[in-house]
C-alpha positions as CSV (number, residue, x, y, z in Angstrom):
1,M,71.8,111.0,121.1
2,Y,71.4,108.5,123.7
3,F,74.7,106.4,123.4
4,N,78.3,106.9,123.3
5,I,80.8,105.4,120.9
6,P,84.5,105.3,120.6
7,G,87.3,104.8,117.7
8,P,89.8,105.7,114.7
9,L,90.0,103.8,111.2
10,G,86.9,104.8,109.4
11,V,84.3,105.2,106.7
12,R,83.7,108.5,105.2
13,E,81.2,109.8,103.1
14,H,81.6,109.2,99.3
15,S,81.8,112.3,97.2
16,N,80.5,111.6,93.6
17,N,82.4,114.5,92.6
18,H,85.7,112.6,92.7
19,D,86.4,109.9,90.2
20,G,89.5,107.7,91.2
21,P,91.5,106.7,94.2
22,F,90.8,109.1,97.2
23,S,94.7,109.7,97.1
24,N,94.3,112.9,99.4
25,K,92.1,111.1,101.8
26,F,95.0,108.6,102.5
27,F,96.9,111.4,104.2
28,H,94.1,112.5,106.4
29,N,94.8,115.4,108.7
30,G,98.7,115.0,107.9
31,V,98.5,111.5,109.3
32,H,99.4,108.6,106.8
33,Q,97.3,105.4,107.3
34,S,99.5,102.5,108.2
35,P,100.4,100.4,105.0
36,S,98.4,97.1,104.8
37,Q,100.3,94.1,106.6
38,G,97.6,91.4,105.4
39,S,96.3,89.2,108.1
40,D,99.4,88.5,110.1
41,G,98.1,90.3,113.2
42,A,101.3,92.4,113.3
43,V,100.9,95.2,115.9
44,G,103.3,98.0,116.3
45,D,104.2,100.2,119.4
46,L,101.0,100.9,121.1
47,Y,102.2,104.5,122.0
48,F,103.3,105.3,118.6
49,P,100.9,107.6,116.8
50,T,98.8,105.2,114.5
51,P,96.4,106.7,111.7
52,L,92.8,106.0,111.8
53,A,90.8,104.0,108.8
54,H,87.6,105.8,107.8
55,K,84.5,104.6,106.0
56,I,83.2,107.2,103.6
57,A,79.4,106.8,103.1
58,N,76.8,108.1,100.8
59,S,73.7,109.1,102.7
60,D,70.6,111.0,101.5
61,I,69.3,111.3,105.0
62,S,70.3,114.2,107.3
63,A,73.4,113.1,109.5
64,G,72.2,111.7,112.8
65,L,68.4,111.8,112.0
66,M,67.8,108.0,112.9
67,C,70.2,107.8,115.8
68,E,68.7,110.6,117.5
69,Q,65.4,108.8,117.7
70,L,67.0,105.6,119.0
71,S,67.3,104.8,122.8
72,E,70.4,103.1,123.9
73,A,68.6,99.5,123.7
74,E,67.3,100.1,120.3
75,F,70.9,101.0,119.0
76,S,72.1,97.9,120.8
77,V,69.6,95.9,119.2
78,L,70.4,97.5,115.7
79,V,74.3,96.9,115.8
80,M,73.9,93.2,117.3
81,A,71.4,92.4,114.5
82,L,74.0,93.8,112.0
83,C,76.7,91.7,113.4
84,Q,74.6,88.6,113.0
85,D,73.6,89.4,109.5
86,A,77.3,89.9,108.9
87,I,78.4,86.6,110.4
88,A,75.7,84.8,108.2
89,L,77.0,86.3,105.0
90,A,80.6,85.7,105.9
91,E,80.0,82.1,106.5
92,Q,78.3,81.8,103.0
93,R,81.2,83.3,101.3
94,Q,83.4,80.8,103.5
95,A,81.3,77.8,102.2
96,E,81.6,79.1,98.7
97,L,85.4,79.4,98.8
98,Q,85.5,75.9,100.4
99,H,83.4,74.3,97.5
100,W,85.3,76.8,94.9
101,D,83.1,76.1,91.9
102,A,82.5,78.3,88.9
103,A,80.1,80.6,90.8
104,A,82.6,81.0,93.7
105,K,85.3,81.9,91.2
106,K,83.2,84.3,89.4
107,R,82.5,86.2,92.5
108,T,86.1,86.6,93.3
109,W,87.0,87.7,89.7
110,I,84.3,90.3,90.0
111,W,85.6,92.0,92.9
112,F,89.3,91.3,93.0
113,N,90.1,90.4,89.2
114,S,91.2,87.0,90.1
115,S,90.1,83.3,90.7
116,S,93.3,81.8,91.7
117,D,93.9,79.2,94.6
118,E,96.3,81.7,96.0
119,L,93.6,84.4,96.4
120,R,91.2,81.7,97.7
121,D,93.6,80.9,100.4
122,F,93.8,84.5,101.1
123,L,90.4,85.1,101.5
124,L,89.7,81.9,103.7
125,K,92.2,83.2,106.2
126,G,90.7,86.8,106.4
127,I,87.3,85.9,106.3
128,A,87.9,83.4,109.2
129,A,89.4,86.0,111.3
130,T,86.4,88.3,110.3
131,I,83.9,86.0,111.8
132,V,85.8,85.5,114.9
133,S,85.8,89.4,115.5
134,L,82.3,89.7,114.6
135,R,81.2,87.1,117.0
136,A,83.2,88.8,119.8
137,L,81.6,92.2,119.4
138,R,79.2,93.2,121.9
139,A,77.3,96.6,121.9
140,K,79.4,98.1,124.3
141,D,82.2,97.9,121.7
142,F,80.5,100.5,119.5
143,V,81.5,103.9,120.6
144,Q,81.3,107.6,119.7
145,Y,83.6,108.9,117.0
146,S,85.5,111.4,119.3
147,E,89.0,112.4,119.8
148,E,89.2,110.9,123.4
149,N,88.1,107.6,121.9
150,I,90.7,107.8,119.1
151,N,93.4,108.2,121.7
152,L,91.9,105.5,123.7
153,G,92.3,103.3,120.7
154,S,96.0,103.9,120.3
155,C,95.8,106.0,117.5
156,R,97.0,109.4,119.1
157,G,97.7,112.2,116.6
158,S,94.5,111.7,114.6
159,V,91.6,114.0,114.8
160,V,87.9,113.5,114.0
161,D,87.0,113.7,110.4
162,P,83.7,115.3,109.9
163,E,82.9,113.3,106.7
164,A,83.3,109.9,108.5
165,A,80.6,107.4,109.1
166,A,82.6,105.2,111.0
167,S,86.2,104.4,112.2
168,V,88.5,102.0,113.8
169,C,92.1,102.1,115.0
170,P,93.7,99.1,113.2
171,V,96.1,98.1,116.0
172,D,93.0,98.2,118.7
173,I,93.1,94.3,118.3
174,T,92.5,93.7,121.9
175,N,89.3,95.9,122.3
176,K,88.5,96.1,118.7
177,R,86.0,99.2,119.2
178,I,84.2,100.5,116.4
179,M,83.6,104.1,116.6
180,I,80.3,105.3,115.0
181,A,79.8,108.8,113.6
182,P,76.1,110.4,113.1
183,K,76.3,109.8,109.3
184,F,76.4,106.0,109.9
185,C,72.8,106.7,111.3
186,G,71.4,108.0,107.7
187,L,72.7,105.2,105.7
188,S,70.4,102.3,104.5
189,R,70.7,99.4,106.7
190,D,71.9,96.8,104.2
191,K,70.7,97.8,100.4
192,R,68.9,94.5,100.3
193,N,66.2,94.2,97.7
194,P,62.8,93.3,99.1
195,Y,61.9,91.3,96.3
196,N,64.8,88.9,95.8
197,G,66.8,89.5,98.8
198,E,70.0,90.4,96.8
199,I,72.2,93.1,98.3
200,G,72.8,95.9,96.0
201,D,75.5,98.2,95.0
202,G,76.2,101.1,97.5
203,D,76.9,102.2,101.0
204,S,74.9,100.7,104.0
205,Q,75.4,100.1,107.7
206,L,75.9,96.5,107.1
207,L,78.7,97.2,104.6
208,T,80.1,99.6,106.9
209,L,80.5,97.2,109.5
210,V,82.4,94.7,107.5
211,H,84.6,97.4,106.3
212,E,85.6,98.7,109.6
213,V,86.4,94.9,110.7
214,T,88.5,94.2,107.8
215,H,90.9,97.0,108.9
216,F,92.0,95.4,112.0
217,K,95.5,94.2,111.7
218,D,94.7,90.7,112.5
219,V,91.9,90.5,110.2
220,F,92.8,91.7,106.9
221,G,94.7,94.9,107.6
222,S,92.8,96.5,104.9
223,N,93.3,100.0,103.5
224,D,91.1,102.7,102.0
225,N,92.7,103.2,98.6
226,F,89.4,103.0,96.7
227,Y,86.1,104.3,98.5
228,S,82.7,103.1,97.4
229,T,81.8,99.7,95.6
230,F,81.5,101.5,92.3
231,R,85.1,102.7,92.5
232,S,86.3,99.3,94.0
233,I,84.8,97.7,90.6
234,K,86.3,100.4,88.4
235,Y,89.6,100.1,89.7
236,V,89.5,96.2,90.2
237,E,92.7,95.6,88.0
238,D,94.7,97.6,90.7
239,P,97.3,95.0,92.0
240,G,96.6,95.8,95.6
241,I,93.0,95.7,95.3
242,R,92.5,92.7,97.5
243,F,93.4,94.8,100.5
244,N,90.8,97.5,99.8
245,A,88.2,97.7,102.5
246,D,85.0,98.4,100.5
247,S,86.2,95.7,98.1
248,L,86.6,92.8,100.8
249,A,83.4,94.2,102.5
250,A,81.4,94.1,99.2
251,Y,82.6,90.7,98.7
252,I,81.9,89.3,102.0
253,I,78.4,90.5,102.2
254,G,77.5,89.4,98.7
255,T,77.0,92.8,96.9
256,N,75.7,92.5,93.5
257,P,77.6,95.1,91.4
258,R,76.7,96.9,88.4
259,K,76.3,94.8,85.4
260,E,79.5,96.0,83.4
261,R,81.6,93.8,85.4
262,Y,79.8,90.5,84.6
């Protein structure tokens, strides 16, 4: 591969053989992920072992196939284009929340089982922070998912998860490096329907990017209680669903879930 990538919290490859919260994944390699602190930006001791957050992803393509064929310049173009797409979609959600009509309330109900004004305020604050973080990202901020980069991100004590597609260290709010694993390269770019432009259910590189950004403590401080957009909908009545990374990412990019939630 032609590029390097750092980082700890992440996205792991989803397994369709598990039905329910990935409770065992929450304790990864014996290290418990930090509980969500919301978007207050709280940061602990940078030398304290901080757990990683992982994005699990379903990929039908052999891990590393696409990225092995990309030069450093091509990879840079890919990730920066994903950032621009994510910003545009986050701004759409922001506008919806500001308008706060029936369609906007329906979307929050679909993903968070609520259309309260309090949830609206929570999402507006977090999405504003998401946009700021996405705008600040540069190609150099996407690094290799390795133990060395995990340690550099102040998540000492964690090890590489072979199932991860991407990862960040939630307290790494100064550098905000996003660690990329080979499985990221096998994901669909954005699950966008070529006929109507709608973004469908399931994992993608775009969803993974936003998922990882929501983990940062000065964004949403999200957790990984329910991996996959499908399980995010299935367990939407969980009281902590607003802090679930896949729920937040799916909402922000405008994912259209399966019909049963409508």
